[in-house]
C-alpha positions in Angstrom: 12.2 -34.2 -14.8 12.6 -30.4 -14.9 14.1 -28.1 -12.3 12.3 -25.0 -11.3 14.9 -22.3 -11.2 15.2 -18.6 -11.9 17.9 -16.1 -12.3 18.3 -12.4 -12.3 17.7 -10.9 -15.7 21.3 -11.0 -16.8 23.0 -13.2 -14.2 23.5 -16.0 -16.7 25.6 -18.2 -14.4 23.6 -17.5 -11.1 20.6 -19.8 -10.7 18.5 -20.6 -7.7 17.0 -24.1 -7.6 13.5 -24.4 -6.1 12.6 -28.1 -6.8 12.1 -30.7 -9.4 8.8 -31.1 -11.4 7.4 -33.4 -14.1 7.1 -30.8 -16.8 8.9 -27.7 -18.0 5.7 -25.7 -17.8 5.1 -26.7 -14.2 8.7 -25.9 -13.3 8.5 -22.5 -14.9 5.2 -21.8 -13.3 6.5 -22.6 -9.8 9.7 -20.6 -10.5 7.7 -17.5 -11.5 5.4 -17.8 -8.4 8.5 -18.2 -6.1 10.3 -15.3 -7.7 7.3 -13.0 -7.3 6.9 -14.0 -3.6 10.1 -12.0 -2.9 9.0 -9.2 -5.1 9.9 -5.6 -4.3 6.6 -4.2 -5.7 8.7 -1.9 -8.0 7.9 -1.0 -11.5 9.9 -2.6 -14.3 11.3 0.9 -15.2 12.5 1.2 -11.6 14.3 -2.2 -11.8 16.0 -1.0 -15.0 17.1 2.2 -13.3 18.6 0.5 -10.3 22.3 1.1 -9.8 24.8 -0.7 -7.5 24.9 2.3 -5.2 21.2 2.0 -4.8 21.4 -1.4 -3.2 25.0 -1.7 -1.8 26.3 0.5 1.1 29.9 1.8 1.3 31.0 -1.4 3.2 29.6 -3.7 0.4 26.6 -4.8 2.4 23.1 -5.0 0.8 20.8 -2.2 2.1 17.5 -2.9 3.8 16.0 0.0 2.0 16.9 2.7 -0.5 15.5 5.9 -2.0 15.2 6.1 -5.7 15.8 9.5 -7.2 12.9 11.2 -9.1 14.6 10.4 -12.4 14.5 6.7 -11.6 10.7 6.5 -10.9 7.4 7.1 -12.6 6.0 10.6 -12.1 9.3 12.2 -11.3 8.9 11.7 -7.6 11.6 10.1 -5.4 10.4 7.1 -3.5 11.6 4.6 -0.9 11.8 0.9 -1.6 12.5 -1.9 0.8 14.3 -5.2 0.4 13.2 -8.2 2.5 15.7 -10.7 3.8 15.2 -13.1 0.8 15.6 -10.3 -1.7 18.7 -9.1 0.1 20.2 -12.6 -0.1 19.4 -12.8 -3.8 21.0 -9.3 -4.4 24.1 -10.3 -2.4 24.6 -13.4 -4.6 24.1 -11.3 -7.7 26.4 -8.6 -6.6 29.1 -11.1 -5.6 29.0 -12.6 -9.1 28.8 -9.3 -11.0 31.3 -6.7 -9.7 30.6 -3.3 -11.0 33.2 -1.2 -12.8 31.9 1.8 -10.8 29.3 2.2 -8.1 26.9 4.2 -10.3 26.8 1.5 -12.9 23.4 0.0 -13.6 22.7 -3.1 -11.4 21.3 -5.2 -14.3 23.3 -4.8 -17.5 23.6 -6.4 -20.9 26.5 -8.4 -22.3 27.8 -5.0 -23.6 27.7 -3.6 -20.0 24.9 -1.3 -20.9 21.9 -1.1 -18.6 18.8 -2.8 -19.6 16.0 -0.6 -20.7 12.5 -0.9 -19.2 11.2 -2.1 -22.6 13.8 -4.9 -22.8 13.1 -6.0 -19.3 9.4 -6.0 -20.0 9.9 -8.3 -23.0 12.1 -10.7 -20.9 9.6 -10.9 -18.0 6.7 -11.4 -20.4 8.6 -14.2 -22.2 9.1 -15.9 -18.8 5.3 -15.8 -18.2 4.6 -17.2 -21.7 7.1 -20.0 -21.2 5.5 -20.9 -17.9 2.1 -21.0 -19.6 0.7 -18.2 -17.5 -2.0 -16.6 -19.7 -2.6 -12.8 -19.7 0.4 -12.0 -17.5 2.6 -9.0 -18.0 5.6 -7.4 -16.4 3.1 -5.7 -14.1 1.5 -8.9 -12.9 4.1 -9.5 -10.1 3.2 -6.1 -8.6 -0.6 -6.9 -8.8 -0.1 -10.4 -7.3 2.2 -9.2 -4.6 -0.2 -6.4 -3.5 -3.2 -8.7 -3.6 -1.3 -11.3 -1.5 -0.4 -8.7 1.1 -4.0 -7.4 1.2 -5.2 -10.9 1.7 -2.9 -11.1 4.7 -4.4 -8.0 6.2 -1.8 -5.4 5.3 -3.5 -2.0 5.3 -4.1 -0.3 2.0 -2.0 2.7 3.2 1.0 0.4 3.7 0.3 -1.1 0.2 0.2 2.4 -1.2 3.7 3.1 0.2 5.1 -0.2 -1.1 3.7 0.4 -4.6 4.8 4.0 -4.7 1.3 5.3 -5.5 0.2 8.8 -4.5 -3.5 7.9 -4.4 -5.1 5.1 -2.4 -7.7 4.6 -5.2 -4.9 3.6 -7.6 -3.6 1.0 -5.1 -7.2 -0.3 -4.6 -7.4 -1.0 -8.4 -4.4 -3.2 -8.1 -5.9 -5.5 -5.5 -7.9 -8.4 -6.9 -10.9 -9.6 -4.9 -10.6 -13.4 -4.3 -13.6 -15.5 -3.5 -11.8 -17.3 -0.6 -11.2 -13.9 1.1 -14.9 -13.0 0.7 -15.9 -16.3 2.2 -13.5 -15.8 5.1 -15.0 -12.4 5.8 -18.5 -13.8 5.9 -17.4 -16.3 8.5 -16.3 -13.4 10.7 -19.8 -11.9 10.9 
């Protein structure tokens, strides 16, 4: 039996158990899907750029939302990101296990206490997908999947655009995959 679990990129001792499955591949697949269900819809470069002060307030509480500076985002434009309750709980557990030396320290850091680069995180995420047997997935797949799932639930494209940090609705629309089940459900409404 294999346990489906996941951890923050460098929280080696902090694991979240999801369930027990008959194969390692099935366990990893479930873990990746569960992890993505709490996704922030942020780019991997934005995750790499996160600092403790971006997620923790002056009282040590996890913020419900934050604004990333232009230098932390794509396109040199600041943008707001939101943390749902599940993500806030995960961040609280991570922060409790990994106390920063200073508040401006990178949130996710290597064993040498340096922040991960976007490229390194991309390789780590891609290896998780490969180990889970998820073909053609990339570090961007979680964003696409999350936006498609929200679109399927009726969230407006304008809200999706804000969550993704896009400046054009057309860009957001390219992220949303059209699922046959959604088309069938729309036909029933007519």
